MDTraj code that builds the backbone (N, CA, C; nanometers):
import mdtraj as md
import numpy as np

residues = "UNK UNK UNK UNK UNK UNK UNK UNK UNK UNK UNK UNK UNK UNK UNK UNK UNK UNK UNK UNK UNK UNK UNK UNK UNK UNK UNK UNK UNK UNK UNK UNK UNK UNK UNK UNK UNK UNK UNK UNK UNK UNK UNK UNK UNK UNK UNK UNK UNK UNK UNK UNK UNK UNK UNK UNK UNK UNK UNK UNK UNK UNK UNK UNK UNK UNK UNK UNK UNK UNK UNK UNK UNK UNK UNK UNK UNK UNK UNK UNK UNK UNK UNK UNK UNK UNK UNK UNK UNK UNK UNK UNK UNK UNK UNK UNK UNK UNK UNK UNK UNK UNK UNK UNK UNK UNK UNK UNK UNK UNK UNK UNK UNK UNK UNK UNK UNK UNK UNK UNK UNK UNK UNK UNK UNK UNK UNK UNK UNK UNK UNK UNK UNK UNK UNK UNK UNK UNK UNK UNK UNK UNK UNK UNK UNK UNK UNK UNK UNK UNK UNK UNK UNK UNK UNK UNK UNK UNK UNK UNK UNK UNK UNK UNK UNK UNK UNK".split()
xyz = np.array([
    [12.9606, 6.6673, 14.9607],
    [12.8811, 6.7805, 15.0010],
    [12.9142, 6.8971, 14.9085],
    [12.8126, 6.9626, 14.8540],
    [12.8346, 7.0762, 14.7672],
    [12.8287, 7.2023, 14.8518],
    [12.9464, 7.2594, 14.8816],
    [12.9538, 7.3751, 14.9697],
    [12.8838, 7.4966, 14.9109],
    [12.8819, 7.5083, 14.7785],
    [12.8218, 7.6250, 14.7159],
    [12.6720, 7.6325, 14.7434],
    [12.6070, 7.5193, 14.7681],
    [12.4633, 7.5169, 14.7894],
    [12.4233, 7.5129, 14.9358],
    [12.5161, 7.4942, 15.0254],
    [12.4855, 7.4861, 15.1672],
    [12.4729, 7.6283, 15.2229],
    [12.3507, 7.6709, 15.2487],
    [12.3239, 7.8085, 15.2925],
    [12.3925, 7.8426, 15.4245],
    [12.4125, 7.7433, 15.5121],
    [12.4772, 7.7700, 15.6409],
    [12.6234, 7.8069, 15.6251],
    [12.6871, 7.7624, 15.5167],
    [12.8290, 7.7883, 15.4978],
    [12.8562, 7.9120, 15.4130],
    [12.7549, 7.9667, 15.3490],
    [12.7772, 8.0797, 15.2595],
    [12.8519, 8.1956, 15.3236],
    [12.8185, 8.2371, 15.4470],
    [12.8938, 8.3490, 15.5054],
    [13.0420, 8.3165, 15.5250],
    [13.0776, 8.1900, 15.5320],
    [13.2166, 8.1500, 15.5538],
    [13.2953, 8.1394, 15.4233],
    [13.2286, 8.1404, 15.3106],
    [13.2950, 8.1247, 15.1817],
    [13.3392, 8.2586, 15.1272],
    [13.4510, 8.2581, 15.0590],
    [13.4998, 8.3767, 14.9906],
    [13.5292, 8.3380, 14.8462],
    [13.5029, 8.4266, 14.7557],
    [13.5243, 8.4002, 14.6135],
    [13.6548, 8.4675, 14.5707],
    [13.7355, 8.3940, 14.4955],
    [13.8592, 8.4488, 14.4403],
    [13.8640, 8.4156, 14.2921],
    [13.9467, 8.4847, 14.2201],
    [13.9704, 8.4539, 14.0794],
    [14.1172, 8.4228, 14.0597],
    [14.1458, 8.3229, 13.9776],
    [14.2852, 8.2893, 13.9490],
    [14.3028, 8.2712, 13.7991],
    [14.4232, 8.2917, 13.7530],
    [14.4575, 8.2690, 13.6128],
    [14.5556, 8.1539, 13.6066],
    [14.5313, 8.0596, 13.5165],
    [14.6177, 7.9431, 13.5012],
    [14.6520, 7.9234, 13.3537],
    [14.7689, 7.8708, 13.3245],
    [14.7978, 7.8318, 13.1864],
    [14.6976, 7.7248, 13.1417],
    [14.6645, 7.7250, 13.0141],
    [14.5641, 7.6325, 12.9604],
    [14.5930, 7.4865, 12.9914],
    [14.7190, 7.4454, 12.9794],
    [14.7542, 7.3059, 13.0047],
    [14.7300, 7.2700, 13.1514],
    [14.7650, 7.3602, 13.2432],
    [14.7444, 7.3356, 13.3852],
    [14.5955, 7.3275, 13.4180],
    [14.5155, 7.4128, 13.3552],
    [14.3706, 7.4088, 13.3763],
    [14.3126, 7.2763, 13.3267],
    [14.3605, 7.2287, 13.2135],
    [14.3141, 7.0994, 13.1609],
    [14.3510, 6.9866, 13.2570],
    [14.4707, 6.9927, 13.3158],
    [14.5116, 6.8911, 13.4124],
    [14.4263, 6.8985, 13.5381],
    [14.3936, 7.0199, 13.5819],
    [14.3072, 7.0371, 13.6985],
    [14.1690, 6.9783, 13.6708],
    [14.1122, 7.0088, 13.5548],
    [13.9804, 6.9559, 13.5192],
    [13.9817, 6.8036, 13.5119],
    [14.0900, 6.7462, 13.4593],
    [14.1007, 6.5999, 13.4537],
    [14.1058, 6.5408, 13.5938],
    [14.1764, 6.6076, 13.6860],
    [14.1857, 6.5607, 13.8236],
    [14.0495, 6.5685, 13.8924],
    [13.9775, 6.6776, 13.8705],
    [13.8434, 6.6938, 13.9274],
    [13.7536, 6.5807, 13.8789],
    [13.7608, 6.5510, 13.7502],
    [13.6790, 6.4450, 13.6918],
    [13.7161, 6.3078, 13.7477],
    [13.8458, 6.2783, 13.7533],
    [13.8917, 6.1483, 13.8057],
    [13.8462, 6.1263, 13.9488],
    [13.8481, 6.2308, 14.0282],
    [13.8110, 6.2181, 14.1694],
    [13.6610, 6.2302, 14.1926],
    [13.5873, 6.2609, 14.0858],
    [13.4423, 6.2708, 14.0973],
    [13.3959, 6.3880, 14.1810],
    [13.4727, 6.4955, 14.1820],
    [13.4362, 6.6127, 14.2608],
    [13.3385, 6.7000, 14.1823],
    [13.2539, 6.7742, 14.2529],
    [13.1536, 6.8549, 14.1839],
    [13.2079, 6.9842, 14.1226],
    [13.3278, 7.0281, 14.1651],
    [13.3758, 7.1578, 14.1148],
    [13.5272, 7.1695, 14.1257],
    [13.5802, 7.2613, 14.0469],
    [13.7216, 7.2970, 14.0579],
    [13.7505, 7.3536, 14.1963],
    [13.6563, 7.4305, 14.2482],
    [13.6769, 7.4951, 14.3780],
    [13.7066, 7.3935, 14.4865],
    [13.6348, 7.2825, 14.4855],
    [13.6575, 7.1814, 14.5888],
    [13.7971, 7.1208, 14.5745],
    [13.8414, 7.0969, 14.4509],
    [13.9748, 7.0410, 14.4286],
    [14.0818, 7.1404, 14.4715],
    [14.0654, 7.2667, 14.4362],
    [14.1638, 7.3688, 14.4728],
    [14.1698, 7.3845, 14.6240],
    [14.0543, 7.3817, 14.6912],
    [14.0520, 7.3915, 14.8376],
    [14.1273, 7.2739, 14.8997],
    [14.1092, 7.1527, 14.8441],
    [14.1806, 7.0354, 14.8959],
    [14.3314, 7.0517, 14.8788],
    [14.3736, 7.1003, 14.7627],
    [14.5163, 7.1208, 14.7387],
    [14.5740, 7.2254, 14.8338],
    [14.4999, 7.3315, 14.8591],
    [14.5467, 7.4353, 14.9505],
    [14.5566, 7.3807, 15.0925],
    [14.4543, 7.3046, 15.1363],
    [14.4599, 7.2457, 15.2713],
    [14.5813, 7.1545, 15.2854],
    [14.6110, 7.0784, 15.1814],
    [14.7266, 6.9890, 15.1846],
    [14.8563, 7.0688, 15.2011],
    [14.8727, 7.1747, 15.1259],
    [14.9937, 7.2556, 15.1357],
    [15.0034, 7.3264, 15.2704],
    [14.8908, 7.3746, 15.3224],
    [14.8926, 7.4405, 15.4525],
    [14.9319, 7.3432, 15.5632],
    [14.8878, 7.2189, 15.5532],
    [14.9245, 7.1190, 15.6543],
    [15.0740, 7.0943, 15.6528],
    [15.1361, 7.1010, 15.5354],
    [15.2800, 7.0787, 15.5247],
    [15.3616, 7.1957, 15.5783],
    [15.3072, 7.3155, 15.5724],
    [15.3880, 7.4324, 15.6056],
    [15.3250, 7.5187, 15.7139],
    [15.2296, 7.4652, 15.7864],
    [15.1540, 7.5464, 15.8827],
    [15.2460, 7.6129, 15.9843],
    [15.2284, 7.7434, 16.0002],
    [15.3080, 7.8191, 16.0976],
    [15.2729, 7.7760, 16.2390],
    [15.3683, 7.7900, 16.3267],
    [15.3419, 7.7618, 16.4668],
    [15.3621, 7.6167, 16.5052],
    [15.4000, 7.5320, 16.4119],
    [15.4181, 7.3915, 16.4458],
    [15.5643, 7.3547, 16.4673],
    [15.6526, 7.4518, 16.4654],
    [15.7946, 7.4229, 16.4779],
    [15.8262, 7.3483, 16.6068],
    [15.7515, 7.3761, 16.7138],
    [15.7767, 7.3094, 16.8410],
    [15.6908, 7.1858, 16.8594],
    [15.5914, 7.1659, 16.7740],
    [15.4995, 7.0539, 16.7885],
    [15.5555, 6.9250, 16.7313],
    [15.5064, 6.8134, 16.7824],
    [15.5461, 6.6818, 16.7338],
    [15.4458, 6.6375, 16.6284],
    [15.4979, 6.5826, 16.5183],
    [15.4142, 6.5385, 16.4085],
    [15.4562, 6.3980, 16.3665],
    [15.3630, 6.3256, 16.3069],
    [15.3924, 6.1956, 16.2475],
    [15.3700, 6.2077, 16.0980],
    [15.4298, 6.1189, 16.0222],
    [15.4086, 6.1241, 15.8785],
    [15.4962, 6.0280, 15.8030],
    [15.5074, 6.0547, 15.6726],
    [15.5903, 5.9738, 15.5852],
    [15.6797, 6.0637, 15.5011],
    [15.7940, 6.0099, 15.4664],
    [15.8813, 6.0720, 15.3672],
    [15.8939, 5.9696, 15.2548],
    [15.8548, 6.0107, 15.1362],
    [15.8648, 5.9223, 15.0196],
    [15.9787, 5.9716, 14.9326],
    [16.0694, 5.8803, 14.9001],
    [16.1875, 5.9113, 14.8193],
    [16.1863, 5.8275, 14.6918],
    [16.2247, 5.8885, 14.5827],
    [16.2546, 5.8141, 14.4603],
    [16.3961, 5.8533, 14.4230],
    [16.4786, 5.7526, 14.3995],
    [16.6185, 5.7821, 14.3699],
    [16.6761, 5.6785, 14.2753],
    [16.7834, 5.7174, 14.2097],
    [16.8594, 5.6267, 14.1235],
    [16.9468, 5.5404, 14.2138],
    [16.9379, 5.4120, 14.1943],
    [17.0120, 5.3188, 14.2795],
    [17.1306, 5.2617, 14.2019],
    [17.2099, 5.3492, 14.1404],
    [17.3196, 5.3062, 14.0551],
    [17.4217, 5.2186, 14.1270],
    [17.4400, 5.2471, 14.2533],
    [17.5387, 5.1700, 14.3286],
    [17.4929, 5.1608, 14.4733],
    [17.5587, 5.0747, 14.5477],
    [17.5285, 5.0619, 14.6892],
    [17.5622, 5.1874, 14.7667],
    [17.6446, 5.2756, 14.7076],
    [17.6831, 5.3986, 14.7770],
    [17.5628, 5.4882, 14.8040],
    [17.4666, 5.4906, 14.7123],
    [17.3481, 5.5748, 14.7311],
    [17.2682, 5.5242, 14.8505],
    [17.2406, 5.3948, 14.8533],
    [17.1657, 5.3375, 14.9653],
    [17.2424, 5.3543, 15.0957],
    [17.3732, 5.3421, 15.0907],
    [17.4559, 5.3616, 15.2096],
    [17.4464, 5.5071, 15.2575],
    [17.4522, 5.6031, 15.1655],
    [17.4438, 5.7444, 15.2026],
    [17.3075, 5.7750, 15.2654],
    [17.2003, 5.7199, 15.2093],
    [17.0670, 5.7413, 15.2659],
    [17.0561, 5.6776, 15.4045],
    [17.1112, 5.5582, 15.4199],
    [17.1077, 5.4908, 15.5502],
    [17.1878, 5.5695, 15.6542],
    [17.2992, 5.6281, 15.6129],
    [17.3816, 5.7070, 15.7051],
    [17.3032, 5.8296, 15.7547],
    [17.2328, 5.8970, 15.6636],
    [17.1520, 6.0127, 15.7042],
    [17.0422, 5.9682, 15.7998],
    [16.9744, 5.8590, 15.7651],
    [16.8664, 5.8100, 15.8511],
    [16.9186, 5.7735, 15.9902],
    [17.0388, 5.7188, 15.9970],
    [17.0938, 5.6793, 16.1274],
    [17.1211, 5.8001, 16.2161],
    [17.1410, 5.9175, 16.1561],
    [17.1595, 6.0400, 16.2327],
    [17.0271, 6.0910, 16.2899],
    [16.9171, 6.0336, 16.2439],
    [16.7830, 6.0748, 16.2875],
    [16.7064, 5.9539, 16.3430],
    [16.7748, 5.8699, 16.4194],
    [16.7116, 5.7493, 16.4741],
    [16.5853, 5.7773, 16.5555],
    [16.5809, 5.8823, 16.6380],
    [16.4567, 5.9066, 16.7127],
    [16.3384, 5.9418, 16.6219],
    [16.3662, 5.9967, 16.5044],
    [16.2592, 6.0401, 16.4147],
    [16.2175, 5.9318, 16.3147],
    [16.3107, 5.8476, 16.2708],
    [16.2792, 5.7456, 16.1695],
    [16.2320, 5.6193, 16.2406],
    [16.1024, 5.5919, 16.2285],
    [16.0417, 5.4776, 16.2960],
    [16.0665, 5.3495, 16.2174],
    [16.0469, 5.3560, 16.0861],
    [16.0692, 5.2400, 16.0005],
    [16.0838, 5.2862, 15.8568],
    [16.1296, 5.1937, 15.7719],
    [16.1394, 5.2252, 15.6293],
    [16.1044, 5.1028, 15.5475],
    [16.0562, 5.1294, 15.4274],
    [16.0207, 5.0238, 15.3313],
    [16.0858, 5.0609, 15.1992],
    [16.1549, 4.9671, 15.1375],
    [16.2265, 4.9915, 15.0134],
    [16.1815, 4.8917, 14.9077],
    [16.1616, 4.9405, 14.7855],
    [16.1348, 4.8518, 14.6712],
    [16.2154, 4.9015, 14.5521],
    [16.2550, 4.8078, 14.4670],
    [16.3235, 4.8427, 14.3433],
    [16.2197, 4.8732, 14.2367],
    [16.2440, 4.9773, 14.1600],
    [16.1584, 5.0145, 14.0483],
    [16.2305, 4.9828, 13.9185],
    [16.1648, 5.0036, 13.8078],
    [16.2278, 4.9858, 13.6778],
    [16.3331, 5.0936, 13.6558],
    [16.4165, 5.0720, 13.5558],
    [16.5170, 5.1695, 13.5134],
    [16.6128, 5.2076, 13.6251],
    [16.6525, 5.1091, 13.7054],
    [16.7506, 5.1295, 13.8118],
    [16.7114, 5.2383, 13.9106],
    [16.5820, 5.2468, 13.9397],
    [16.5341, 5.3411, 14.0394],
    [16.4829, 5.2640, 14.1597],
    [16.4779, 5.3336, 14.2719],
    [16.4243, 5.2769, 14.3949],
    [16.3220, 5.3713, 14.4536],
    [16.2278, 5.3125, 14.5268],
    [16.1274, 5.3878, 14.6016],
    [16.1448, 5.3487, 14.7467],
    [16.1534, 5.4484, 14.8331],
    [16.1665, 5.4215, 14.9756],
    [16.0676, 5.5103, 15.0501],
    [15.9981, 5.4508, 15.1463],
    [15.9030, 5.5247, 15.2281],
    [15.9476, 5.5126, 15.3731],
    [15.9655, 5.6263, 15.4382],
    [16.0044, 5.6298, 15.5785],
    [15.8839, 5.6701, 15.6618],
    [15.8578, 5.5970, 15.7683],
    [15.7578, 5.6368, 15.8671],
    [15.8333, 5.7174, 15.9709],
    [15.7906, 5.8427, 15.9932],
    [15.8653, 5.9334, 16.0792],
    [15.7746, 5.9979, 16.1834],
    [15.8372, 6.0408, 16.2922],
    [15.7675, 6.1177, 16.3944],
    [15.8707, 6.2033, 16.4665],
    [15.8367, 6.3297, 16.4868],
    [15.9272, 6.4197, 16.5557],
    [15.8814, 6.5625, 16.5386],
    [15.9658, 6.6542, 16.5813],
    [15.9304, 6.7953, 16.5660],
    [15.9320, 6.8308, 16.4177],
    [15.8503, 6.9287, 16.3816],
    [15.8449, 6.9727, 16.2425],
    [15.9832, 7.0177, 16.1952],
    [16.0575, 7.0820, 16.2837],
    [16.1916, 7.1297, 16.2490],
    [16.2836, 7.0113, 16.2180],
    [16.2836, 6.9106, 16.3038],
    [16.3708, 6.7934, 16.2816],
    [16.3311, 6.7178, 16.1554],
    [16.2014, 6.7047, 16.1307],
    [16.1567, 6.6339, 16.0097],
    [16.1985, 6.7099, 15.8847],
    [16.1901, 6.8424, 15.8896],
    [16.2331, 6.9218, 15.7749],
    [16.3841, 6.9124, 15.7563],
    [16.4592, 6.9100, 15.8663],
    [16.6048, 6.8933, 15.8566],
    [16.6396, 6.7585, 15.7949],
    [16.5671, 6.6544, 15.8351],
    [16.5895, 6.5218, 15.7776],
    [16.5644, 6.5252, 15.6268],
    [16.4551, 6.5868, 15.5851],
    [16.4250, 6.5975, 15.4415],
    [16.5355, 6.6727, 15.3680],
    [16.5804, 6.7824, 15.4263],
    [16.6866, 6.8605, 15.3629],
    [16.8133, 6.7778, 15.3463],
    [16.8485, 6.7011, 15.4477],
    [16.9680, 6.6159, 15.4398],
    [16.9514, 6.5070, 15.3335],
    [16.8335, 6.4457, 15.3282],
    [16.8090, 6.3409, 15.2284],
    [16.8133, 6.3972, 15.0863],
    [16.7633, 6.5178, 15.0687],
    [16.7645, 6.5819, 14.9358],
    [16.9075, 6.6051, 14.8865],
    [17.0002, 6.6209, 14.9773],
    [17.1401, 6.6475, 14.9395],
    [17.2106, 6.5235, 14.8852],
    [17.1520, 6.4061, 14.9061],
    [17.2119, 6.2849, 14.8488],
    [17.1917, 6.2936, 14.6977],
    [17.3006, 6.2870, 14.6252],
    [17.3030, 6.3216, 14.4830],
    [17.1984, 6.2495, 14.3978],
    [17.1711, 6.1240, 14.4199],
    [17.0836, 6.0468, 14.3325],
    [16.9345, 6.0635, 14.3638],
    [16.8995, 6.1364, 14.4707],
    [16.7589, 6.1554, 14.5060],
    [16.6936, 6.2437, 14.3999],
    [16.5875, 6.1905, 14.3383],
    [16.5185, 6.2626, 14.2321],
    [16.3901, 6.3290, 14.2804],
    [16.3214, 6.2645, 14.3741],
    [16.1982, 6.3191, 14.4287],
    [16.1929, 6.2888, 14.5769],
    [16.1341, 6.3819, 14.6524],
    [16.1155, 6.3631, 14.7956],
    [15.9896, 6.4373, 14.8358],
    [15.9050, 6.3712, 14.9127],
    [15.7808, 6.4335, 14.9590],
    [15.7579, 6.3969, 15.1041],
    [15.7386, 6.4992, 15.1876],
    [15.7044, 6.4812, 15.3280],
    [15.5554, 6.5067, 15.3432],
    [15.4850, 6.4132, 15.4037],
    [15.3428, 6.4287, 15.4346],
    [15.3286, 6.4091, 15.5841],
    [15.2673, 6.5069, 15.6522],
    [15.2590, 6.5009, 15.7982],
    [15.1160, 6.5146, 15.8468],
    [15.0985, 6.4744, 15.9724],
    [14.9729, 6.4921, 16.0427],
    [15.0051, 6.5306, 16.1853],
    [14.9114, 6.5978, 16.2490],
    [14.9308, 6.6328, 16.3898],
    [14.9001, 6.5140, 16.4803],
    [14.8296, 6.4140, 16.4279],
    [14.8039, 6.2932, 16.5066],
    [14.9350, 6.2193, 16.5241],
    [14.9524, 6.1576, 16.6400],
    [15.0789, 6.0914, 16.6708],
    [15.0632, 5.9416, 16.6754],
    [15.1752, 5.8725, 16.6588],
    [15.1793, 5.7279, 16.6771],
    [15.1631, 5.6982, 16.8254],
    [15.1096, 5.5821, 16.8603],
    [15.1052, 5.5453, 17.0026],
    [15.2472, 5.5409, 17.0580],
    [15.2639, 5.5574, 17.1891],
    [15.3986, 5.5549, 17.2472],
    [15.4719, 5.4255, 17.2117],
    [15.5985, 5.4392, 17.1769],
    [15.6831, 5.3256, 17.1446],
    [15.7570, 5.2803, 17.2693],
    [15.8124, 5.1611, 17.2661],
    [15.8872, 5.1101, 17.3807],
    [16.0132, 5.1916, 17.4019],
    [16.0437, 5.2175, 17.5273],
    [16.1668, 5.2877, 17.5616],
    [16.2846, 5.1958, 17.5331],
    [16.3956, 5.2519, 17.4966],
    [16.5161, 5.1755, 17.4664],
    [16.5565, 5.0898, 17.5864],
    [16.5735, 4.9604, 17.5636],
    [16.6193, 4.8704, 17.6692],
    [16.5115, 4.8325, 17.7688],
    [16.3856, 4.8612, 17.7388],
    [16.2779, 4.8328, 17.8332],
    [16.1637, 4.7640, 17.7601],
    [16.0936, 4.6769, 17.8314],
    [15.9756, 4.6155, 17.7725],
    [15.8517, 4.6992, 17.7999],
    [15.8679, 4.8058, 17.8767],
    [15.7573, 4.8961, 17.9081],
    [15.7449, 5.0020, 17.7983],
    [15.6214, 5.0444, 17.7689],
    [15.6049, 5.1509, 17.6699],
    [15.6752, 5.2789, 17.7147],
    [15.7246, 5.3530, 17.6177],
    [15.7882, 5.4815, 17.6470],
    [15.6829, 5.5802, 17.6950],
    [15.7291, 5.6814, 17.7638],
    [15.6372, 5.7879, 17.8067],
    [15.5798, 5.8537, 17.6820],
    [15.4522, 5.8899, 17.6844],
    [15.3924, 5.9529, 17.5668],
    [15.4632, 6.0828, 17.5318],
    [15.4741, 6.1096, 17.4007],
    [15.5300, 6.2362, 17.3569],
    [15.4312, 6.3459, 17.3890],
    [15.4805, 6.4549, 17.4377],
    [15.3944, 6.5671, 17.4759],
    [15.3937, 6.6711, 17.3640],
    [15.2764, 6.7202, 17.3350],
    [15.2645, 6.8301, 17.2401],
    [15.2877, 6.9595, 17.3147],
    [15.3352, 7.0606, 17.2455],
    [15.3514, 7.1900, 17.3107],
    [15.2137, 7.2480, 17.3393],
    [15.2057, 7.3336, 17.4330],
    [15.0788, 7.3958, 17.4713],
    [15.0203, 7.4679, 17.3511],
    [14.8933, 7.4500, 17.3310],
    [14.8236, 7.5184, 17.2222],
    [14.8237, 7.4428, 17.0918],
    [14.9001, 7.3345, 17.0789],
    [14.8993, 7.2564, 16.9550],
    [14.7689, 7.1804, 16.9458],
    [14.7209, 7.1690, 16.8266],
    [14.5931, 7.0994, 16.8078],
    [14.6123, 6.9522, 16.7960],
])
top = md.Topology()
chain = top.add_chain()
for i, resn in enumerate(residues, 1):
    res = top.add_residue(resn, chain, resSeq=i)
    for name in ("N", "CA", "C"):
        top.add_atom(name, md.element.get_by_symbol(name[0]), res)
traj = md.Trajectory(xyz[None], top)
């Protein structure tokens, strides 16, 4: 949908100007082209929405689901052990993990997580402190996983409740 041509949306649109280094602008244009988008504006709006979802105010008390993607040097078993130790401190938040070995003695690990925004951010901060972690990205959504089984029970756990006013 081309928002610039939709007359119903015009009152909702605002025009801004930005300055970018030439190399960054070329990378933005390449991304717009690769994704087949009609304009830079649409790509920039998507990037802004993505960042706002990661840092949206007022979600500190809300429950979120998402993924944490880690890339780290796997020089020794100590790195994997340190990451596992941190994850074990966040058992209610870490639902599952997937690990693969990459080239050049690197590893990629993806954690499926759910919990309060504060706890998920604390988990990310702790994982970042592991010396060999080179990249870490948290991606969240307000949509939740279906209720999981309660510990020691074959019955589903009580659904997680969102705080009042959470979307």
